[in-house]
KEDRENPA-34336 format. One record per residue: x, y, z of N, C-alpha, C in turn; residue number from 1. Coordinates in pm, whole numbers, plus 50000, padded with zeros to 5 digits. Layout:
# KEDRENPA-34336
X Y Z X Y Z X Y Z NUM
...
END
This chain:
# KEDRENPA-34336
10481 51009 10415 10378 50949 10500 10339 50811 10451 1
10339 50787 10320 10287 50662 10266 10396 50573 10210 2
10519 50586 10260 10629 50513 10200 10619 50361 10219 3
10549 50312 10322 10541 50169 10346 10434 50100 10263 4
10335 50175 10219 10224 50115 10144 10205 50191 10013 5
10179 50112 09908 10153 50174 09778 10006 50164 09737 6
09923 50098 09818 09783 50081 09780 09699 50037 09898 7
09569 50059 09882 09469 50007 09974 09395 49894 09902 8
09370 49785 09973 09297 49672 09916 09169 49651 09997 9
09055 49662 09931 08928 49630 09994 08901 49482 09970 10
08881 49407 10077 08857 49262 10066 08717 49233 10118 11
08635 49173 10031 08496 49146 10070 08459 49002 10039 12
08336 48969 10071 08286 48833 10056 08257 48798 09911 13
08200 48893 09839 08163 48870 09700 08022 48816 09687 14
07966 48830 09567 07832 48779 09543 07801 48777 09395 15
07706 48693 09353 07671 48683 09211 07592 48804 09165 16
07596 48829 09035 07520 48940 08980 07424 48896 08870 17
07421 48764 08844 07323 48707 08751 07300 48562 08788 18
07188 48506 08742 07143 48376 08790 07243 48265 08762 19
07309 48266 08645 07402 48158 08613 07527 48157 08700 20
07548 48263 08775 07663 48269 08865 07633 48214 09004 21
07507 48193 09036 07468 48165 09174 07527 48033 09224 22
07506 47924 09150 07556 47794 09195 07709 47793 09205 23
07783 47839 09101 07930 47844 09116 07975 47929 09234 24
07907 48041 09257 07940 48125 09371 07920 48049 09502 25
07805 47984 09518 07777 47912 09642 07871 47794 09661 26
07911 47731 09551 08009 47623 09562 08143 47675 09611 27
08180 47796 09570 08301 47858 09624 08287 47884 09773 28
08172 47938 09812 08149 47971 09953 08157 47847 10041 29
08097 47738 09994 08081 47617 10077 08190 47513 10056 30
08287 47542 09970 08391 47444 09943 08462 47403 10072 31
08467 47270 10097 08535 47218 10215 08453 47221 10342 32
08328 47270 10335 08245 47279 10454 08141 47167 10454 33
08099 47130 10573 08005 47019 10587 07861 47068 10575 34
07829 47124 10457 07695 47174 10430 07631 47086 10322 35
07518 47025 10352 07453 46937 10254 07416 47012 10126 36
07410 46937 10014 07376 46996 09885 07237 47060 09889 37
07145 47000 09967 07011 47056 09974 07013 47199 10028 38
07103 47225 10123 07112 47360 10179 07163 47457 10072 39
07261 47415 09992 07311 47499 09884 07196 47536 09790 40
07115 47438 09752 07005 47464 09660 06898 47552 09724 41
06880 47536 09855 06784 47620 09927 06827 47766 09923 42
06957 47790 09947 07008 47927 09942 07002 47982 09800 43
07031 47896 09702 07022 47939 09562 06882 47988 09529 44
06780 47925 09587 06643 47967 09564 06618 48108 09619 45
06688 48144 09727 06676 48280 09779 06723 48380 09673 46
06838 48351 09612 06891 48440 09509 06799 48445 09388 47
06734 48333 09359 06647 48327 09242 06533 48428 09254 48
06488 48452 09375 06381 48551 09395 06423 48691 09351 49
06556 48713 09345 06609 48844 09307 06683 48839 09174 50
06649 48738 09092 06711 48726 08960 06858 48691 08964 51
06903 48632 09075 07043 48594 09087 07135 48710 09122 52
07078 48824 09150 07158 48945 09179 07174 48965 09328 53
07298 48973 09372 07329 49013 09509 07378 49157 09507 54
07327 49241 09597 07369 49382 09597 07508 49406 09655 55
07575 49302 09706 07698 49326 09780 07809 49386 09694 56
07819 49346 09566 07924 49402 09481 07900 49550 09454 57
07775 49588 09425 07747 49730 09405 07770 49808 09534 58
07743 49746 09647 07769 49814 09774 07918 49835 09795 59
08000 49738 09752 08145 49755 09760 08191 49868 09667 60
08134 49873 09548 08170 49980 09454 08137 50117 09514 61
08020 50126 09577 07981 50253 09639 08073 50289 09755 62
08112 50189 09835 08202 50214 09947 08339 50259 09897 63
08389 50197 09792 08518 50235 09737 08514 50379 09685 64
08407 50416 09617 08395 50553 09566 08393 50653 09681 65
08317 50620 09788 08309 50710 09903 08444 50720 09974 66
08513 50606 09988 08643 50606 10055 08747 50682 09973 67
08743 50665 09842 08838 50737 09756 08821 50888 09772 68
08696 50935 09775 08670 51078 09795 08717 51124 09933 69
08693 51041 10035 08736 51073 10172 08888 51082 10181 70
08957 50989 10118 09103 50989 10122 09160 51110 10048 71
09102 51142 09934 09150 51258 09859 09131 51386 09939 72
09016 51395 10008 08990 51514 10090 09095 51530 10200 73
09149 51416 10249 09250 51420 10355 09390 51397 10301 74
09407 51412 10171 09538 51408 10104 09612 51277 10127 75
09538 51167 10120 09598 51034 10125 09599 50982 09981 76
09715 50985 09920 09727 50953 09778 09764 50805 09759 77
09668 50720 09777 09689 50577 09758 09575 50521 09671 78
09607 50445 09568 09502 50385 09486 09430 50275 09564 79
09304 50254 09530 09223 50152 09596 09196 50038 09499 80
09228 49915 09541 09197 49795 09465 09091 49717 09541 81
09027 49623 09473 08918 49547 09534 08924 49401 09490 82
08922 49310 09589 08920 49167 09561 08827 49094 09655 83
08757 48992 09605 08662 48915 09684 08714 48775 09715 84
08661 48717 09820 08693 48579 09855 08625 48480 09764 85
08501 48507 09725 08419 48402 09664 08369 48429 09524 86
08382 48553 09474 08337 48581 09338 08408 48703 09283 87
08397 48719 09155 08472 48823 09084 08436 48964 09134 88
08539 49050 09146 08680 49027 09120 08745 48944 09231 89
08803 48831 09194 08864 48742 09291 08999 48795 09339 90
09033 48760 09462 09154 48812 09524 09280 48788 09441 91
09296 48667 09390 09418 48636 09314 09429 48724 09190 92
09317 48746 09122 09319 48832 09003 09355 48975 09040 93
09301 49022 09152 09331 49158 09195 09477 49173 09236 94
09530 49075 09310 09670 49082 09350 09763 49079 09229 95
09726 49004 09126 09805 49002 09003 09804 49140 08939 96
09688 49204 08935 09678 49339 08880 09763 49438 08961 97
09760 49422 09093 09839 49510 09179 09989 49490 09153 98
10030 49363 09141 10171 49335 09113 10213 49395 08980 99
10128 49383 08880 10158 49439 08749 10166 49591 08753 100
10098 49652 08852 10101 49798 08867 10219 49845 08952 101
10300 49752 09000 10417 49788 09079 10393 49796 09229 102
10279 49750 09275 10249 49753 09419 10325 49639 09487 103
10405 49675 09588 10482 49575 09663 10423 49550 09801 104
10352 49649 09853 10293 49632 09987 10160 49707 09991 105
10057 49641 10043 09924 49702 10048 09863 49685 10185 106
09771 49774 10217 09699 49771 10344 09555 49732 10313 107
09507 49624 10376 09376 49569 10342 09271 49605 10446 108
09156 49653 10396 09038 49671 10480 08943 49558 10446 109
08916 49472 10544 08825 49360 10527 08687 49402 10576 110
08584 49372 10496 08449 49417 10531 08384 49326 10636 111
08452 49311 10748 08402 49235 10863 08464 49298 10987 112
08381 49336 11081 08431 49412 11195 08463 49331 11319 113
08432 49199 11315 08444 49117 11435 08541 49001 11412 114
08594 48948 11521 08685 48835 11513 08613 48706 11483 115
08686 48596 11492 08631 48466 11457 08695 48414 11330 116
08679 48286 11306 08742 48227 11188 08687 48288 11059 117
08556 48292 11044 08497 48339 10918 08517 48488 10895 118
08521 48566 11002 08531 48710 10988 08672 48765 10987 119
08770 48683 11025 08907 48734 11032 09008 48634 10978 120
09027 48523 11045 09131 48427 11007 09113 48376 10865 121
08990 48347 10823 08970 48295 10689 09009 48398 10583 122
08985 48525 10610 09028 48629 10517 09180 48632 10506 123
09248 48620 10620 09394 48617 10617 09444 48497 10538 124
09382 48382 10561 09421 48261 10487 09398 48278 10337 125
09284 48336 10300 09252 48353 10159 09347 48453 10092 126
09386 48556 10165 09484 48650 10110 09615 48579 10082 127
09661 48497 10177 09787 48427 10157 09777 48324 10045 128
09662 48259 10033 09643 48164 09923 09647 48237 09788 129
09585 48354 09783 09588 48433 09659 09729 48478 09627 130
09806 48517 09729 09945 48556 09706 10026 48439 09651 131
10000 48320 09703 10071 48202 09655 10037 48175 09508 132
09912 48198 09469 09872 48178 09330 09943 48277 09238 133
09962 48399 09285 10027 48501 09203 10177 48477 09193 134
10237 48428 09302 10379 48397 09299 10464 48501 09368 135
10593 48498 09340 10690 48582 09412 10664 48731 09396 136
10603 48770 09285 10578 48913 09264 10456 48965 09338 137
10382 48878 09406 10261 48920 09477 10296 49020 09587 138
10217 49125 09601 10244 49221 09708 10219 49162 09846 139
10292 49210 09944 10265 49179 10084 10138 49255 10123 140
10049 49188 10195 09922 49251 10234 09908 49247 10386 141
09894 49363 10447 09871 49375 10591 09726 49413 10615 142
09662 49345 10708 09520 49368 10736 09501 49477 10841 143
09407 49565 10815 09366 49665 10914 09295 49595 11030 144
09311 49649 11150 09257 49586 11272 09104 49581 11272 145
09051 49495 11359 08907 49489 11381 08858 49621 11441 146
08735 49657 11409 08686 49792 11445 08552 49790 11516 147
08515 49678 11577 08384 49664 11640 08358 49768 11748 148
08465 49821 11810 08448 49919 11917 08504 50056 11881 149
08524 50081 11752 08572 50213 11710 08460 50315 11731 150
08491 50433 11783 08386 50533 11811 08296 50565 11691 151
08353 50573 11573 08272 50609 11456 08182 50494 11409 152
08224 50373 11432 08138 50258 11403 08020 50256 11499 153
08048 50282 11624 07943 50286 11726 07845 50400 11699 154
07896 50518 11670 07810 50634 11648 07723 50615 11523 155
07779 50559 11418 07701 50536 11296 07585 50441 11323 156
07613 50330 11390 07507 50236 11424 07404 50301 11517 157
07451 50382 11609 07360 50448 11702 07266 50544 11627 158
07318 50614 11528 07233 50704 11449 07125 50626 11376 159
07162 50513 11319 07064 50433 11247 06961 50370 11342 160
07005 50333 11460 06911 50279 11558 06814 50388 11603 161
06865 50507 11624 06779 50619 11664 06675 50649 11556 162
06717 50644 11430 06624 50668 11319 06514 50561 11316 163
06552 50436 11341 06452 50329 11341 06354 50346 11457 164
06405 50381 11573 06317 50400 11689 06220 50516 11667 165
06261 50614 11587 06174 50727 11559 06050 50686 11480 166
06055 50568 11416 05940 50518 11340 05842 50441 11429 167
05882 50413 11551 05793 50344 11646 05694 50446 11702 168
05567 50412 11715 05471 50507 11774 05520 50558 11909 169
05501 50687 11936 05551 50747 12061 05511 50669 12186 170
05394 50610 12185 05346 50539 12305 05428 50415 12336 171
05497 50361 12233 05575 50238 12252 05725 50260 12241 172
05765 50381 12206 05905 50406 12172 06001 50380 12288 173
05960 50413 12409 06051 50400 12523 06056 50259 12582 174
05971 50170 12533 05972 50032 12583 05994 49929 12473 175
05997 49972 12349 06011 49881 12235 06139 49799 12246 176
06129 49665 12242 06251 49583 12250 06332 49590 12121 177
06462 49576 12137 06555 49585 12024 06627 49451 12009 178
06626 49399 11888 06699 49275 11859 06816 49308 11769 179
06937 49297 11823 07058 49309 11742 07086 49172 11680 180
07108 49166 11550 07134 49037 11486 07276 49030 11431 181
07327 48907 11429 07458 48878 11369 07451 48740 11307 182
07546 48708 11223 07550 48577 11157 07579 48471 11262 183
07494 48368 11267 07522 48257 11357 07643 48179 11306 184
07717 48122 11398 07830 48035 11366 07824 47913 11459 185
07894 47805 11424 07894 47689 11514 07946 47726 11653 186
07889 47668 11753 07934 47696 11889 08081 47658 11908 187
08125 47554 11837 08266 47515 11847 08358 47624 11795 188
08313 47695 11692 08392 47805 11638 08387 47926 11730 189
08271 47952 11786 08257 48064 11879 08344 48045 12003 190
08362 47919 12044 08439 47890 12165 08587 47921 12150 191
08637 47933 12027 08780 47957 12005 08807 48099 11959 192
08710 48190 11978 08729 48328 11935 08654 48422 12029 193
08671 48552 12005 08601 48654 12083 08480 48709 12009 194
08429 48633 11913 08319 48679 11828 08199 48727 11911 195
08151 48644 12001 08032 48680 12079 08063 48797 12172 196
08176 48793 12237 08213 48901 12329 08219 49036 12257 197
08276 49036 12137 08289 49160 12062 08153 49210 12015 198
08068 49118 11969 07933 49158 11929 07856 49217 12047 199
07864 49152 12161 07794 49202 12280 07847 49339 12320 200
07977 49360 12302 08034 49491 12335 07982 49599 12241 201
07973 49570 12112 07919 49667 12019 07774 49699 12051 202
07695 49595 12078 07555 49617 12116 07545 49709 12238 203
07625 49679 12338 07621 49758 12461 07659 49903 12434 204
07765 49924 12357 07811 50060 12328 07709 50138 12248 205
07648 50073 12149 07548 50140 12067 07425 50175 12151 206
07379 50081 12233 07263 50107 12317 07291 50221 12415 207
07407 50219 12477 07441 50324 12572 07454 50460 12504 208
07498 50462 12380 07514 50587 12307 07383 50664 12297 209
07270 50592 12290 07142 50661 12280 07054 50637 12403 210
07115 50590 12511 07044 50579 12638 06944 50466 12648 211
06975 50354 12582 06887 50237 12587 06931 50145 12700 212
06839 50112 12788 06869 50024 12901 06901 49883 12852 213
06991 49815 12923 07033 49681 12883 06919 49581 12880 214
06816 49604 12959 06703 49511 12963 06620 49515 12835 215
06639 49617 12753 06556 49632 12633 06615 49567 12509 216
06741 49526 12512 06800 49470 12391 06854 49330 12414 217
06864 49255 12305 06922 49122 12309 06996 49096 12178 218
07107 49027 12188 07181 48982 12070 07125 48848 12028 219
07081 48839 11902 07027 48714 11848 07097 48686 11715 220
07064 48575 11653 07141 48531 11537 07053 48496 11418 221
07113 48499 11301 07044 48470 11177 07137 48394 11083 222
07082 48349 10970 07162 48293 10859 07234 48163 10893 223
07177 48083 10982 07237 47954 11013 07244 47869 10887 224
07356 47798 10865 07370 47722 10741 07423 47580 10762 225
07450 47539 10883 07511 47409 10907 07412 47295 10921 226
07465 47179 10954 07380 47060 10974 07290 47079 11096 227
07166 47029 11090 07074 47045 11203 07129 46987 11333 228
07210 46881 11325 07260 46816 11446 07379 46889 11510 229
07434 46988 11442 07546 47063 11498 07495 47186 11573 230
07540 47209 11697 07494 47326 11772 07555 47456 11718 231
07469 47552 11690 07509 47685 11644 07461 47788 11746 232
07512 47910 11733 07472 48016 11825 07323 48045 11812 233
07258 48062 11925 07115 48091 11933 07093 48204 12033 234
06973 48264 12038 06851 48225 11967 06846 48276 11824 235
06773 48206 11741 06748 48250 11604 06653 48369 11606 236
06672 48460 11513 06591 48582 11511 06441 48551 11503 237
06402 48454 11421 06259 48425 11406 06201 48367 11534 238
06275 48280 11602 06230 48228 11731 06219 48341 11833 239
06315 48432 11828 06315 48544 11922 06194 48634 11899 240
06158 48658 11774 06042 48742 11744 05914 48680 11800 241
05902 48549 11787 05785 48480 11842 05781 48493 11995 242
05899 48484 12057 05907 48499 12202 05865 48638 12245 243
05911 48739 12171 05872 48877 12203 05721 48894 12196 244
05662 48839 12092 05516 48856 12075 05440 48785 12186 245
05486 48664 12221 05417 48590 12326 05432 48657 12462 246
05534 48745 12475 05555 48819 12599 05478 48950 12602 247
05406 48977 12494 05321 49095 12491 05372 49211 12408 248
05489 49198 12345 05541 49307 12263 05456 49326 12138 249
05434 49452 12101 05360 49484 11980 05449 49543 11873 250
05567 49595 11912 05663 49654 11819 05803 49604 11854 251
05889 49600 11756 06030 49571 11781 06115 49635 11672 252
06236 49669 11708 06334 49716 11612 06440 49608 11597 253
06468 49570 11473 06570 49470 11444 06687 49540 11377 254
06805 49524 11435 06924 49591 11381 07031 49488 11348 255
07070 49474 11220 07175 49379 11181 07314 49432 11215 256
07346 49432 11343 07470 49491 11392 07593 49416 11343 257
07577 49288 11307 07691 49208 11264 07725 49222 11117 258
07652 49307 11044 07672 49322 10900 07701 49468 10867 259
07773 49491 10757 07810 49627 10720 07723 49686 10611 260
07655 49602 10534 07571 49653 10427 07445 49567 10415 261
07347 49620 10343 07220 49549 10327 07232 49448 10212 262
07313 49346 10232 07334 49247 10127 07230 49136 10140 263
07251 49025 10066 07147 48925 10051 07101 48865 10183 264
07193 48837 10275 07152 48775 10401 07065 48870 10484 265
07093 48998 10476 07010 49096 10546 06874 49107 10477 266
06876 49119 10346 06751 49138 10272 06661 49015 10284 267
06716 48895 10264 06630 48777 10267 06594 48738 10410 268
06695 48723 10497 06669 48670 10630 06589 48766 10719 269
06605 48896 10696 06532 48992 10779 06412 49053 10705 270
06439 49114 10589 06332 49185 10519 06228 49091 10459 271
06266 48966 10434 06172 48869 10380 06124 48772 10491 272
06217 48691 10542 06178 48583 10633 06130 48634 10769 273
06211 48719 10833 06171 48769 10965 06046 48857 10954 274
06040 48937 10849 05922 49023 10829 05796 48939 10810 275
05810 48825 10741 05696 48736 10721 05648 48678 10854 276
05742 48640 10939 05706 48590 11072 05630 48697 11150 277
05678 48820 11143 05612 48929 11214 05471 48952 11163 278
05453 48944 11032 05317 48957 10976 05226 48845 11028 279
05283 48726 11037 05206 48609 11082 05161 48621 11226 280
05247 48674 11312 05218 48677 11456 05164 48812 11503 281
05159 48911 11412 05106 49040 11451 05202 49128 11527 282
05331 49116 11496 05434 49199 11559 05483 49299 11456 283
05483 49426 11490 05526 49531 11397 05678 49546 11408 284
05749 49515 11299 05895 49517 11298 05946 49632 11215 285
06042 49704 11270 06114 49807 11196 06260 49763 11189 286
06313 49759 11068 06452 49714 11051 06545 49833 11035 287
06641 49844 11126 06740 49952 11118 06839 49926 11005 288
06895 50033 10952 06991 50023 10843 07128 49980 10894 289
07204 49916 10806 07345 49888 10834 07427 50014 10808 290
07557 50010 10842 07638 50131 10830 07659 50174 10685 291
07666 50079 10591 07672 50112 10449 07783 50209 10413 292
07745 50321 10353 07842 50425 10314 07820 50553 10395 293
07768 50537 10515 07749 50654 10602 07883 50729 10613 294
07881 50861 10601 08007 50937 10604 08094 50911 10726 295
08032 50889 10842 08113 50864 10962 08180 50727 10956 296
08111 50628 10898 08173 50497 10881 08288 50505 10781 297
08267 50575 10672 08376 50593 10575 08492 50668 10640 298
08459 50767 10724 08564 50838 10797 08640 50746 10890 299
08571 50648 10948 08639 50549 11033 08743 50470 10954 300
08706 50427 10833 08803 50352 10751 08925 50438 10723 301
08901 50565 10690 09014 50656 10666 09100 50671 10791 302
09038 50681 10908 09116 50690 11032 09201 50564 11053 303
09144 50447 11025 09217 50323 11042 09336 50314 10947 304
09320 50370 10829 09433 50377 10734 09539 50472 10787 305
09495 50588 10834 09590 50688 10882 09672 50637 11001 306
09609 50560 11089 09684 50514 11206 09793 50416 11168 307
09780 50351 11050 09884 50258 11004 09993 50327 10923 308
09962 50439 10861 10062 50502 10775 10126 50626 10838 309
10073 50666 10956 10125 50785 11022 10179 50748 11159 310
10308 50759 11182 10366 50725 11313 10302 50807 11425 311
10268 50739 11535 10215 50806 11652 10068 50842 11645 312
10001 50799 11541 09859 50832 11527 09778 50763 11637 313
09677 50834 11691 09592 50778 11796 09513 50659 11743 314
09505 50553 11826 09427 50433 11792 09300 50436 11878 315
09192 50481 11819 09071 50506 11897 08988 50378 11916 316
08934 50364 12037 08845 50253 12068 08768 50288 12195 317
08645 50239 12202 08562 50259 12320 08557 50131 12403 318
08515 50146 12529 08495 50030 12613 08621 49979 12678 319
08608 49865 12743 08716 49813 12827 08822 49735 12751 320
08795 49694 12627 08887 49605 12558 08995 49677 12478 321
08975 49805 12452 09076 49882 12380 09083 49843 12233 322
09177 49905 12159 09188 49874 12016 09241 49733 11992 323
09187 49668 11891 09235 49536 11853 09377 49546 11799 324
09456 49439 11809 09593 49443 11757 09595 49450 11605 325
09702 49507 11551 09718 49513 11406 09746 49374 11348 326
09818 49293 11424 09855 49160 11376 09793 49056 11469 327
09714 48966 11413 09650 48862 11493 09754 48761 11542 328
09731 48706 11660 09819 48601 11711 09812 48479 11620 329
09918 48402 11616 09925 48285 11528 09813 48187 11556 330
09777 48171 11684 09674 48074 11721 09536 48138 11736 331
09518 48258 11685 09392 48329 11698 09288 48273 11601 332
09166 48251 11650 09052 48212 11566 09087 48097 11471 333
09124 47982 11523 09169 47872 11436 09059 47817 11346 334
09101 47754 11238 09006 47687 11150 08935 47577 11228 335
08802 47568 11215 08731 47462 11286 08762 47326 11227 336
08752 47220 11305 08778 47085 11251 08677 47052 11142 337
08725 46986 11038 08638 46948 10926 08564 46819 10958 338
08436 46813 10918 08356 46694 10933 08304 46653 10796 339
08284 46526 10773 08233 46484 10642 08092 46534 10618 340
08061 46566 10491 07927 46607 10455 07834 46486 10465 341
07720 46505 10531 07621 46399 10543 07486 46451 10501 342
07398 46361 10462 07262 46400 10423 07177 46420 10547 343
END
């Protein structure tokens, strides 16, 4: 069953775990991008509030442990390796370790469920760059398909949304507006991918799963990092919260549908910044959990592995778009044009 692949590779964004790592980490993240130095230092200050520790690496460790147990339970005997784009363990180091272990071909699960340059193409580019650094002995790495409309991803998010709504007072529960959030990206980047369409589809599927009318939810954005003069996807979550309050809302549920774990951008941008806005304007906000290591989400990853290693395995997907392709088109989600950094 597993003759084509000798390992699973978890590929994630990475994050610092102590204060002295924060600036080097952010420099890796922003290398080649038109982000002013002031913005880098502003984000560094966010990490400083938490002692320079980002929970994303520990969340990856927990996901790997849960996936390893899930795979063993289903008799999938493949070792799991882990490499990050921006901080240790770095992809090139991990691929070198895999090559030294005799791995010639690996199947990669990227911790991003939606298309677009940052969520898909850039990971593919970084994998190939890491392979080039390792050299001829580097294993071939095939990426698992996007999973924004996989039934288990939808059901897991729906369960967490239902739990959050249960915290809303009964008198407001059936009318409470829901804000699904995702990482904002430049509009120019969104125009060359299906990022927004896929996010909207996940929102729709999750809402329908628990009987939420379309009029009650909206997709909004967070974590904008570009130049003020460049148009990015809107509305911003904080602006949206103010709009809700001015329209008479007293409660809202905010769900970070575009993220897989409660990492720094979720904790700071929602639990700190958005929550502060809600306190200021008198809006009661409940933040739904991300999928994290929910057993059904971990089961989804195992299913995605099985469909690649088992001939004829069903490729499950909900909605009108069907399962995403295993191999992205050559011109899919292209790198955005580079602009010079300006103050």
